[in-house]
A tleap script that builds the chain and sets N, CA, C and O, in Angstrom:
source leaprc.protein.ff14SB
mol = sequence {
  NMET VAL MET ASN ILE TYR TYR THR ASP ASN
  THR LEU TYR VAL ASN LEU ASN GLU VAL ILE
  ASP ASP PHE ASN ILE SER MET LEU LYS LYS
  ARG VAL PHE ASN ILE LEU ASP ASP TYR ASP
  ILE GLU ASN ILE VAL LEU ASN ILE ILE SER
  GLU ASN LYS ASN ASN ILE LEU LEU ASP ASP
  PHE ILE ARG GLU TYR ASN LYS LYS TYR HIE
  GLY ASN ILE MET ILE CARG
}
set mol.1.N position { 14.763 14.197 3.992 }
set mol.1.CA position { 14.082 12.945 4.246 }
set mol.1.C position { 13.507 12.421 2.943 }
set mol.1.O position { 12.808 13.141 2.230 }
set mol.2.N position { 13.800 11.173 2.635 }
set mol.2.CA position { 13.292 10.554 1.417 }
set mol.2.C position { 12.100 9.689 1.784 }
set mol.2.O position { 12.243 8.608 2.355 }
set mol.3.N position { 10.902 10.197 1.437 }
set mol.3.CA position { 9.677 9.475 1.721 }
set mol.3.C position { 8.742 9.641 0.530 }
set mol.3.O position { 8.403 10.763 0.153 }
set mol.4.N position { 8.330 8.536 -0.056 }
set mol.4.CA position { 7.371 8.561 -1.152 }
set mol.4.C position { 6.052 8.014 -0.629 }
set mol.4.O position { 6.003 6.929 -0.050 }
set mol.5.N position { 4.992 8.772 -0.838 }
set mol.5.CA position { 3.664 8.361 -0.392 }
set mol.5.C position { 2.746 8.379 -1.610 }
set mol.5.O position { 2.689 9.359 -2.352 }
set mol.6.N position { 2.031 7.274 -1.797 }
set mol.6.CA position { 1.063 7.243 -2.883 }
set mol.6.C position { -0.112 6.349 -2.491 }
set mol.6.O position { -0.003 5.487 -1.620 }
set mol.7.N position { -1.229 6.584 -3.160 }
set mol.7.CA position { -2.473 5.872 -2.861 }
set mol.7.C position { -2.954 5.163 -4.107 }
set mol.7.O position { -3.075 5.764 -5.175 }
set mol.8.N position { -3.229 3.880 -3.963 }
set mol.8.CA position { -3.785 3.100 -5.059 }
set mol.8.C position { -4.493 1.877 -4.490 }
set mol.8.O position { -4.082 1.346 -3.458 }
set mol.9.N position { -5.533 1.435 -5.142 }
set mol.9.CA position { -6.285 0.234 -4.747 }
set mol.9.C position { -6.681 0.249 -3.271 }
set mol.9.O position { -6.493 -0.744 -2.567 }
set mol.10.N position { -7.224 1.360 -2.806 }
set mol.10.CA position { -7.692 1.517 -1.427 }
set mol.10.C position { -6.596 1.337 -0.381 }
set mol.10.O position { -6.887 0.998 0.766 }
set mol.11.N position { -5.347 1.560 -0.762 }
set mol.11.CA position { -4.219 1.398 0.148 }
set mol.11.C position { -3.280 2.592 0.018 }
set mol.11.O position { -2.988 3.056 -1.084 }
set mol.12.N position { -2.813 3.080 1.166 }
set mol.12.CA position { -1.802 4.131 1.213 }
set mol.12.C position { -0.440 3.454 1.358 }
set mol.12.O position { -0.188 2.740 2.329 }
set mol.13.N position { 0.420 3.685 0.390 }
set mol.13.CA position { 1.764 3.112 0.409 }
set mol.13.C position { 2.756 4.199 0.812 }
set mol.13.O position { 2.722 5.312 0.288 }
set mol.14.N position { 3.636 3.860 1.749 }
set mol.14.CA position { 4.657 4.792 2.212 }
set mol.14.C position { 6.007 4.089 2.097 }
set mol.14.O position { 6.268 3.104 2.786 }
set mol.15.N position { 6.857 4.608 1.219 }
set mol.15.CA position { 8.219 4.093 1.077 }
set mol.15.C position { 9.152 5.057 1.789 }
set mol.15.O position { 9.227 6.238 1.450 }
set mol.16.N position { 9.859 4.536 2.774 }
set mol.16.CA position { 10.757 5.360 3.579 }
set mol.16.C position { 12.175 4.851 3.400 }
set mol.16.O position { 12.488 3.710 3.741 }
set mol.17.N position { 13.034 5.717 2.857 }
set mol.17.CA position { 14.427 5.353 2.600 }
set mol.17.C position { 15.324 6.242 3.449 }
set mol.17.O position { 16.113 7.033 2.932 }
set mol.18.N position { 15.187 6.096 4.756 }
set mol.18.CA position { 15.953 6.885 5.716 }
set mol.18.C position { 16.224 6.030 6.936 }
set mol.18.O position { 15.566 5.015 7.163 }
set mol.19.N position { 17.198 6.455 7.715 }
set mol.19.CA position { 17.446 5.829 9.008 }
set mol.19.C position { 16.238 6.101 9.895 }
set mol.19.O position { 15.742 7.226 9.942 }
set mol.20.N position { 15.767 5.083 10.592 }
set mol.20.CA position { 14.625 5.261 11.475 }
set mol.20.C position { 15.124 5.831 12.798 }
set mol.20.O position { 15.705 5.125 13.623 }
set mol.21.N position { 14.881 7.126 12.976 }
set mol.21.CA position { 15.250 7.799 14.217 }
set mol.21.C position { 14.056 8.638 14.677 }
set mol.21.O position { 13.016 8.656 14.020 }
set mol.22.N position { 14.209 9.323 15.795 }
set mol.22.CA position { 13.099 10.098 16.361 }
set mol.22.C position { 12.568 11.149 15.389 }
set mol.22.O position { 11.355 11.314 15.253 }
set mol.23.N position { 13.465 11.854 14.720 }
set mol.23.CA position { 13.040 12.905 13.795 }
set mol.23.C position { 12.247 12.327 12.629 }
set mol.23.O position { 11.181 12.841 12.288 }
set mol.24.N position { 12.757 11.266 12.018 }
set mol.24.CA position { 12.089 10.689 10.852 }
set mol.24.C position { 10.755 10.038 11.212 }
set mol.24.O position { 9.807 10.103 10.429 }
set mol.25.N position { 10.671 9.420 12.373 }
set mol.25.CA position { 9.390 8.857 12.812 }
set mol.25.C position { 8.395 9.982 13.083 }
set mol.25.O position { 7.210 9.846 12.777 }
set mol.26.N position { 8.858 11.075 13.645 }
set mol.26.CA position { 7.983 12.223 13.878 }
set mol.26.C position { 7.431 12.762 12.558 }
set mol.26.O position { 6.244 13.072 12.459 }
set mol.27.N position { 8.286 12.872 11.554 }
set mol.27.CA position { 7.847 13.345 10.236 }
set mol.27.C position { 6.883 12.344 9.596 }
set mol.27.O position { 5.894 12.734 8.975 }
set mol.28.N position { 7.174 11.073 9.750 }
set mol.28.CA position { 6.302 10.027 9.219 }
set mol.28.C position { 4.917 10.122 9.847 }
set mol.28.O position { 3.911 10.091 9.139 }
set mol.29.N position { 4.860 10.235 11.160 }
set mol.29.CA position { 3.578 10.365 11.859 }
set mol.29.C position { 2.813 11.584 11.357 }
set mol.29.O position { 1.624 11.501 11.046 }
set mol.30.N position { 3.501 12.702 11.284 }
set mol.30.CA position { 2.845 13.943 10.863 }
set mol.30.C position { 2.229 13.793 9.475 }
set mol.30.O position { 1.063 14.132 9.272 }
set mol.31.N position { 2.996 13.294 8.536 }
set mol.31.CA position { 2.501 13.188 7.160 }
set mol.31.C position { 1.402 12.139 7.013 }
set mol.31.O position { 0.364 12.405 6.407 }
set mol.32.N position { 1.627 10.962 7.561 }
set mol.32.CA position { 0.646 9.887 7.405 }
set mol.32.C position { -0.624 10.204 8.179 }
set mol.32.O position { -1.720 10.025 7.647 }
set mol.33.N position { -0.512 10.669 9.415 }
set mol.33.CA position { -1.700 10.948 10.206 }
set mol.33.C position { -2.501 12.108 9.633 }
set mol.33.O position { -3.729 12.106 9.726 }
set mol.34.N position { -1.842 13.097 9.045 }
set mol.34.CA position { -2.578 14.181 8.386 }
set mol.34.C position { -3.392 13.652 7.213 }
set mol.34.O position { -4.536 14.063 7.016 }
set mol.35.N position { -2.815 12.750 6.439 }
set mol.35.CA position { -3.546 12.141 5.316 }
set mol.35.C position { -4.736 11.341 5.844 }
set mol.35.O position { -5.844 11.445 5.318 }
set mol.36.N position { -4.503 10.548 6.880 }
set mol.36.CA position { -5.577 9.720 7.428 }
set mol.36.C position { -6.685 10.553 8.057 }
set mol.36.O position { -7.843 10.137 8.053 }
set mol.37.N position { -6.353 11.714 8.595 }
set mol.37.CA position { -7.370 12.599 9.157 }
set mol.37.C position { -8.256 13.184 8.062 }
set mol.37.O position { -9.429 13.469 8.298 }
set mol.38.N position { -7.701 13.364 6.871 }
set mol.38.CA position { -8.454 13.975 5.770 }
set mol.38.C position { -9.202 12.957 4.913 }
set mol.38.O position { -10.219 13.297 4.308 }
set mol.39.N position { -8.723 11.728 4.851 }
set mol.39.CA position { -9.297 10.718 3.964 }
set mol.39.C position { -9.577 9.433 4.740 }
set mol.39.O position { -8.882 9.105 5.701 }
set mol.40.N position { -10.589 8.729 4.309 }
set mol.40.CA position { -10.965 7.470 4.950 }
set mol.40.C position { -10.188 6.329 4.292 }
set mol.40.O position { -10.667 5.698 3.350 }
set mol.41.N position { -8.990 6.080 4.801 }
set mol.41.CA position { -8.115 5.047 4.247 }
set mol.41.C position { -7.926 3.988 5.318 }
set mol.41.O position { -7.506 4.298 6.433 }
set mol.42.N position { -8.232 2.743 4.990 }
set mol.42.CA position { -8.154 1.682 5.984 }
set mol.42.C position { -6.893 0.840 5.882 }
set mol.42.O position { -6.539 0.163 6.847 }
set mol.43.N position { -6.213 0.858 4.765 }
set mol.43.CA position { -5.036 0.006 4.582 }
set mol.43.C position { -3.793 0.849 4.355 }
set mol.43.O position { -3.786 1.763 3.530 }
set mol.44.N position { -2.741 0.529 5.098 }
set mol.44.CA position { -1.456 1.221 4.950 }
set mol.44.C position { -0.367 0.172 4.823 }
set mol.44.O position { -0.331 -0.805 5.570 }
set mol.45.N position { 0.523 0.394 3.857 }
set mol.45.CA position { 1.720 -0.438 3.725 }
set mol.45.C position { 2.908 0.480 3.907 }
set mol.45.O position { 3.117 1.408 3.125 }
set mol.46.N position { 3.684 0.217 4.941 }
set mol.46.CA position { 4.873 0.994 5.249 }
set mol.46.C position { 6.081 0.164 4.828 }
set mol.46.O position { 6.376 -0.868 5.432 }
set mol.47.N position { 6.770 0.618 3.794 }
set mol.47.CA position { 7.918 -0.096 3.254 }
set mol.47.C position { 9.193 0.613 3.710 }
set mol.47.O position { 9.506 1.706 3.236 }
set mol.48.N position { 9.923 -0.013 4.630 }
set mol.48.CA position { 11.167 0.554 5.152 }
set mol.48.C position { 12.312 0.026 4.299 }
set mol.48.O position { 12.638 -1.160 4.351 }
set mol.49.N position { 12.914 0.906 3.521 }
set mol.49.CA position { 13.981 0.521 2.597 }
set mol.49.C position { 15.337 0.558 3.281 }
set mol.49.O position { 16.263 -0.134 2.858 }
set mol.50.N position { 15.462 1.340 4.312 }
set mol.50.CA position { 16.725 1.516 5.021 }
set mol.50.C position { 17.158 0.221 5.702 }
set mol.50.O position { 16.325 -0.588 6.110 }
set mol.51.N position { 18.457 0.040 5.818 }
set mol.51.CA position { 19.003 -1.107 6.537 }
set mol.51.C position { 18.834 -0.943 8.039 }
set mol.51.O position { 18.736 -1.930 8.769 }
set mol.52.N position { 18.802 0.297 8.499 }
set mol.52.CA position { 18.736 0.591 9.920 }
set mol.52.C position { 17.280 0.755 10.342 }
set mol.52.O position { 16.713 1.840 10.212 }
set mol.53.N position { 16.676 -0.311 10.843 }
set mol.53.CA position { 15.287 -0.282 11.282 }
set mol.53.C position { 15.243 -0.294 12.799 }
set mol.53.O position { 15.695 -1.249 13.431 }
set mol.54.N position { 14.703 0.762 13.383 }
set mol.54.CA position { 14.569 0.846 14.827 }
set mol.54.C position { 13.190 0.299 15.195 }
set mol.54.O position { 12.182 0.996 15.075 }
set mol.55.N position { 13.159 -0.942 15.638 }
set mol.55.CA position { 11.886 -1.604 15.918 }
set mol.55.C position { 11.112 -0.945 17.047 }
set mol.55.O position { 9.881 -0.976 17.044 }
set mol.56.N position { 11.795 -0.356 18.002 }
set mol.56.CA position { 11.110 0.315 19.110 }
set mol.56.C position { 10.324 1.509 18.587 }
set mol.56.O position { 9.166 1.700 18.957 }
set mol.57.N position { 10.945 2.316 17.726 }
set mol.57.CA position { 10.256 3.476 17.167 }
set mol.57.C position { 9.120 3.045 16.235 }
set mol.57.O position { 8.061 3.672 16.220 }
set mol.58.N position { 9.331 1.994 15.469 }
set mol.58.CA position { 8.267 1.488 14.594 }
set mol.58.C position { 7.106 0.944 15.423 }
set mol.58.O position { 5.945 1.139 15.062 }
set mol.59.N position { 7.405 0.271 16.521 }
set mol.59.CA position { 6.347 -0.217 17.415 }
set mol.59.C position { 5.557 0.944 18.005 }
set mol.59.O position { 4.337 0.858 18.142 }
set mol.60.N position { 6.242 2.028 18.357 }
set mol.60.CA position { 5.559 3.217 18.869 }
set mol.60.C position { 4.638 3.811 17.808 }
set mol.60.O position { 3.519 4.227 18.109 }
set mol.61.N position { 5.117 3.849 16.562 }
set mol.61.CA position { 4.294 4.354 15.456 }
set mol.61.C position { 3.027 3.507 15.314 }
set mol.61.O position { 1.926 4.046 15.197 }
set mol.62.N position { 3.184 2.191 15.323 }
set mol.62.CA position { 2.038 1.281 15.178 }
set mol.62.C position { 1.072 1.431 16.350 }
set mol.62.O position { -0.144 1.443 16.159 }
set mol.63.N position { 1.610 1.546 17.557 }
set mol.63.CA position { 0.774 1.690 18.741 }
set mol.63.C position { -0.059 2.978 18.660 }
set mol.63.O position { -1.255 2.967 18.954 }
set mol.64.N position { 0.576 4.075 18.264 }
set mol.64.CA position { -0.156 5.342 18.133 }
set mol.64.C position { -1.177 5.272 17.005 }
set mol.64.O position { -2.283 5.797 17.133 }
set mol.65.N position { -0.809 4.625 15.900 }
set mol.65.CA position { -1.749 4.435 14.792 }
set mol.65.C position { -2.988 3.671 15.281 }
set mol.65.O position { -4.117 4.073 15.001 }
set mol.66.N position { -2.772 2.578 16.005 }
set mol.66.CA position { -3.890 1.755 16.473 }
set mol.66.C position { -4.776 2.482 17.473 }
set mol.66.O position { -5.966 2.179 17.562 }
set mol.67.N position { -4.232 3.435 18.230 }
set mol.67.CA position { -5.044 4.220 19.154 }
set mol.67.C position { -5.946 5.195 18.410 }
set mol.67.O position { -7.082 5.433 18.820 }
set mol.68.N position { -5.437 5.760 17.314 }
set mol.68.CA position { -6.166 6.811 16.607 }
set mol.68.C position { -7.057 6.295 15.479 }
set mol.68.O position { -8.103 6.880 15.201 }
set mol.69.N position { -6.653 5.211 14.834 }
set mol.69.CA position { -7.335 4.753 13.623 }
set mol.69.C position { -7.665 3.272 13.744 }
set mol.69.O position { -7.064 2.545 14.535 }
set mol.70.N position { -8.620 2.849 12.951 }
set mol.70.CA position { -9.051 1.456 12.999 }
set mol.70.C position { -8.907 0.819 11.625 }
set mol.70.O position { -9.892 0.416 11.008 }
set mol.71.N position { -7.693 0.736 11.164 }
set mol.71.CA position { -7.423 0.145 9.859 }
set mol.71.C position { -6.382 -0.946 9.966 }
set mol.71.O position { -6.093 -1.463 11.045 }
set mol.72.N position { -5.840 -1.271 8.840 }
set mol.72.CA position { -4.815 -2.319 8.760 }
set mol.72.C position { -3.498 -1.687 8.375 }
set mol.72.O position { -3.438 -0.863 7.463 }
set mol.73.N position { -2.439 -2.073 9.070 }
set mol.73.CA position { -1.112 -1.558 8.742 }
set mol.73.C position { -0.164 -2.733 8.593 }
set mol.73.O position { -0.173 -3.668 9.394 }
set mol.74.N position { 0.658 -2.665 7.547 }
set mol.74.CA position { 1.647 -3.694 7.291 }
set mol.74.C position { 3.000 -3.021 7.130 }
set mol.74.O position { 3.119 -2.019 6.424 }
set mol.75.N position { 4.014 -3.566 7.778 }
set mol.75.CA position { 5.363 -3.037 7.643 }
set mol.75.C position { 6.208 -4.088 6.967 }
set mol.75.O position { 6.236 -5.250 7.372 }
set mol.76.N position { 6.912 -3.648 5.903 }
set mol.76.CA position { 7.807 -4.551 5.159 }
set mol.76.C position { 9.223 -4.145 5.390 }
set mol.76.O position { 10.140 -4.770 4.858 }
savepdb mol mol.pdb
quit
């Protein structure tokens, strides 16, 4: 899985260069939510580089994020 995560200017940036499927969304949730549990980060930018974007899985990710955290998330 190709995922680059970095933090700068009070924002967590996640670049994902993989097909959006159940496994990759599960890994994304695990990594991002673990970071958010440890640090008080309010802004997330999720940059999907892959051509294959599964909007249903991304919507599920956003819905779960909004239930657990109270920040801002942007998907590009």
